[in-house]
C-alpha positions in Angstrom: -17.5 -8.5 -22.1 -16.4 -9.7 -19.2 -14.1 -8.3 -16.3 -11.4 -10.3 -17.9 -11.8 -8.0 -21.0 -11.1 -5.4 -19.1 -8.1 -6.4 -17.5 -6.9 -7.0 -21.1 -7.9 -3.5 -22.1 -6.2 -1.6 -18.5 -2.9 -4.4 -19.6 -2.4 -3.7 -23.0 -4.9 -1.1 -24.6 -3.6 1.3 -26.8 -4.8 5.2 -25.3 -5.4 7.0 -22.0 -7.4 6.9 -18.8 -9.5 9.9 -18.7 -9.4 11.5 -14.8 -13.1 12.8 -14.3 -12.9 12.5 -10.3 -12.8 16.1 -9.3 -13.9 16.0 -5.8 -15.8 18.9 -3.6 -12.2 20.8 -3.4 -11.6 21.0 -6.0 -14.9 21.3 -8.0 -15.1 25.1 -8.2 -12.1 25.7 -9.9 -13.3 23.2 -12.8 -16.2 24.5 -13.1 -14.7 27.8 -13.2 -12.5 26.8 -15.8 -15.5 25.2 -17.7 -17.3 28.7 -17.7 -19.3 28.5 -14.6 -18.6 30.8 -12.3 -19.7 30.4 -8.6 -22.6 32.5 -8.3 -24.3 30.4 -11.5 -24.6 27.9 -8.3 -26.6 28.9 -4.7 -25.7 25.3 -3.0 -23.3 22.0 -3.3 -25.6 19.8 -4.4 -26.3 22.4 -7.4 -22.5 22.3 -7.6 -22.2 18.8 -8.0 -25.1 19.3 -10.8 -23.2 21.0 -13.0 -20.1 19.6 -12.7 -22.0 15.9 -13.3 -23.5 17.8 -16.2 -19.9 18.7 -17.5 -19.1 15.1 -16.7 -22.0 13.6 -18.6 -21.7 15.8 -21.4 -17.3 14.5 -22.0 -18.5 11.2 -21.6 -21.4 11.4 -24.1 -19.1 13.3 -26.8 -18.4 11.0 -29.5 -15.0 11.2 -29.7 -15.0 9.6 -25.8 -14.6 5.5 -26.4 -12.7 3.0 -26.1 -11.0 3.3 -28.9 -9.1 6.4 -27.3 -10.0 6.6 -24.0 -9.2 2.8 -22.1 -10.4 4.0 -18.5 -12.1 6.7 -16.8 -11.6 8.0 -13.0 -15.0 8.9 -11.8 -15.6 10.8 -8.3 -18.2 8.7 -5.8 -21.4 11.1 -6.4 -20.7 10.8 -10.4 -20.6 7.1 -9.6 -23.7 7.1 -7.6 -25.7 9.3 -10.7 -26.4 7.9 -14.2 -25.6 9.2 -17.7 -27.8 9.3 -20.5 -30.3 6.8 -18.1 -27.6 4.6 -16.9 -25.4 4.3 -14.0 -22.4 6.5 -14.3 -20.3 2.9 -14.2 -22.5 0.8 -16.9 -22.9 3.7 -18.9 -18.8 3.9 -19.2 -18.3 0.2 -19.9 -21.6 -0.7 -22.2 -22.2 2.2 -24.2 -18.3 4.1 -24.3 -16.2 0.7 -23.9 -14.2 2.6 -21.1 -13.0 1.1 -18.2 -14.3 2.5 -14.7 -12.6 3.5 -12.0 -13.3 5.5 -8.7 -11.6 7.9 -6.5 -11.8 6.7 -3.1 -9.7 9.0 -1.0 -10.9 11.4 1.5 -8.5 14.4 0.6 -5.5 14.6 2.4 -3.5 15.4 5.9 -1.4 18.4 7.0 2.4 18.2 5.7 5.0 16.0 7.7 8.4 15.5 6.7 7.8 17.2 2.9 4.9 15.2 2.5 1.1 15.0 2.7 -0.3 11.2 3.4 -4.1 10.4 3.1 -6.7 11.2 5.4 -7.9 8.0 7.2 -11.0 6.0 5.2 -13.0 4.6 7.9 -15.7 3.6 5.3 -13.2 2.4 2.6 -14.2 -1.8 2.7 -17.9 -0.6 2.5 -17.3 2.1 -0.4 -15.3 -0.8 -2.1 -18.4 -3.3 -1.7 -20.8 -0.3 -3.8 -17.9 -0.1 -6.1 -18.0 -3.7 -7.4 -21.3 -4.1 -7.0 -22.2 -1.0 -9.2 -19.0 -2.5 -11.7 -16.1 -0.6 -11.1 -12.7 -2.3 -12.0 -10.5 -0.4 -10.0 -9.8 2.5 -7.6 -7.0 5.8 -6.9 -6.2 7.6 -4.2 -3.7 10.7 -4.6 -1.4 11.7 -1.4 1.4 14.5 -2.4 5.4 14.4 -2.2 6.6 18.0 -1.3 10.1 17.4 -1.0 12.5 14.6 -1.3 12.2 13.5 2.3 13.3 10.1 2.8 11.1 9.3 5.7 8.3 11.3 4.3 8.2 9.3 1.1 8.9 6.1 2.5 5.9 6.8 4.9 3.4 8.1 2.0 4.7 4.7 0.0 3.4 2.3 2.5 0.4 4.6 3.5 -0.6 3.6 -0.1 0.2 -0.2 -0.4 -1.6 -0.8 3.4 -4.2 0.7 2.1 -4.2 -1.1 -2.0 -3.8 -4.4 -0.2 -7.7 -4.1 1.7 -8.6 -2.2 -2.0 -7.2 -5.7 -3.8 -9.2 -7.6 -1.0 -12.5 -6.7 -2.5 -11.1 -7.8 -6.5 -10.6 -4.1 -7.0 -7.4 -2.9 -8.6 -5.6 0.1 -6.9 -3.9 3.1 -8.3 -1.2 4.0 -6.4 -1.0 7.6 -7.0 2.0 9.3 -4.5 2.3 12.5 -6.7 5.4 14.9 -6.9 4.5 18.4 -6.7 5.8 19.9 -10.7 7.3 22.9 -8.6 9.8 21.8 -6.2 13.1 22.6 -6.5 14.8 18.4 -5.2 12.1 17.0 -7.7 14.3 14.8 -9.5 15.8 13.9 -6.0 12.5 12.7 -4.9 11.8 10.9 -7.7 15.1 8.8 -7.0 13.6 8.4 -3.1 10.1 7.6 -5.0 11.6 5.2 -7.4 13.5 3.2 -4.5 10.3 3.1 -2.2 8.1 1.8 -4.8 10.4 -0.6 -6.1 10.4 -2.0 -2.5 7.0 -2.5 -1.9 6.1 -3.8 -5.5 8.7 -6.3 -4.8 6.9 -7.5 -2.0 3.6 -8.2 -3.6 2.3 -11.9 -4.1 2.7 -13.0 -7.8 -0.6 -13.2 -8.1 -1.0 -9.8 -7.2 -1.0 -6.5 -9.6 -1.8 -2.8 -9.2 -1.4 0.6 -11.2 0.9 3.6 -10.5 -0.3 7.1 -11.3 2.9 9.4 -11.3 4.0 12.5 -12.2 5.9 13.4 -15.5 10.0 12.8 -14.5 12.4 15.2 -15.0 14.6 12.2 -16.6 12.4 10.5 -19.6 12.1 7.0 -18.4 13.4 7.5 -14.8 10.1 4.8 -13.8 11.0 2.4 -17.1 11.6 0.1 -14.5 7.8 0.2 -12.6 6.4 0.2 -16.4 8.2 -3.6 -16.4 7.9 -4.8 -13.5 5.3 -7.9 -13.4 3.4 -6.8 -10.5 2.3 -3.2 -12.4 -0.3 -3.5 -14.8 -0.2 -0.2 -15.6 1.6 2.8 -15.7 -0.2 6.6 -16.3 0.9 10.2 -15.7 -0.7 13.0 -14.0 -0.6 16.3 -15.8 0.0 17.7 -12.6 -0.5 21.3 -13.3 1.6 21.4 -17.0 -0.1 22.8 -19.7 -1.6 19.9 -22.0 1.2 20.8 -24.4 4.1 20.1 -22.1 2.4 17.1 -20.7 2.2 15.6 -23.8 5.3 16.4 -24.7 6.8 15.1 -21.5 4.6 12.0 -22.5 5.8 10.8 -25.6 9.6 10.5 -23.9 8.4 8.0 -21.5 7.9 4.4 -23.3 5.3 2.7 -21.7 3.6 5.2 -19.7 0.0 6.7 -20.8 -2.1 9.5 -19.7 -4.6 10.3 -16.6 -5.3 13.9 -17.2 -7.8 15.8 -15.7 -7.2 19.5 -15.9 -5.2 18.8 -19.4 -8.2 17.1 -20.5 -10.8 19.7 -20.0 -8.3 22.2 -21.1 -10.3 24.7 -23.8 -13.9 23.0 -22.9 -17.1 25.7 -22.0 -20.0 25.4 -21.0 -20.9 27.9 -23.8 -20.0 26.6 -26.6 -22.2 24.8 -29.1 -22.1 20.8 -29.1 -20.3 20.8 -32.4 -18.1 23.5 -31.2 -17.5 21.2 -27.7 -17.0 17.7 -29.3 -15.1 18.9 -31.7 -12.6 20.6 -29.1 -12.9 17.1 -27.0 -11.9 15.1 -30.1 -9.3 17.3 -30.8 -7.7 17.1 -27.2 -8.6 12.9 -27.1 -6.9 12.8 -29.8 -3.7 14.9 -28.8 -3.5 12.8 -25.8 -3.9 9.6 -27.5 -0.8 10.1 -29.4 1.4 11.0 -26.8 0.3 7.5 -24.5 1.3 6.1 -27.8 4.2 7.6 -29.1 6.6 5.4 -26.4 
């Protein structure tokens, strides 16, 4: 199967994208939820060995295939490692039929104007070149909206698209992720501003370019439907953002054309202490439920 097959899968395939891209800052929490306490590893290297083992166990589960999981977002160290004797991106596509993406951002800058922009990425071109060589299809980068601030949200979206164009130049498809914090009082107002700014940037893209969008599940169902239908958008995916899996699935099923890209909600209920049968059964149930919510719209 060629890159065209991956494009078709991401454009119209039924299923969702697994977010397996916890980075250095969020890894201890992800491991703790998985039943691995911080005293179980003595160094950062051991910590990353353990999170890779968790990701590999998920990827090798019988239910983790392109029949329901159409894509997976990887951490840089995951891309550089192997699963079952093959480079991770190769394993994902050739063995599981799952399109591989790479998280490329280097974390968040300090808050200003109610938002957190992405930190500078001086080595992005080199990383994109390495990702393309490794068989990565696209990238993901996250910034955060903490208030309905026009200036701040405009700056976040402008930065995302500026970096997105740099990624597109390497033949990769960027996932633009301006996350709106679910707990803020003016979330709906922030989503109104975000919709307008995203539309403005999308309208300015050349006709032969497409991006993907990863957005917080909105307060109003189908708030982002015009983005789902936009010709410059390959796919709109949703982050769970701290909602429980059940609530995230319910909200997702009410948004036509939007599919999941869950991280914590995907690994909810998994444990390092589970037998393989219990682990595989739990992840199968989770994948089925997220799949159902993704195709419900």
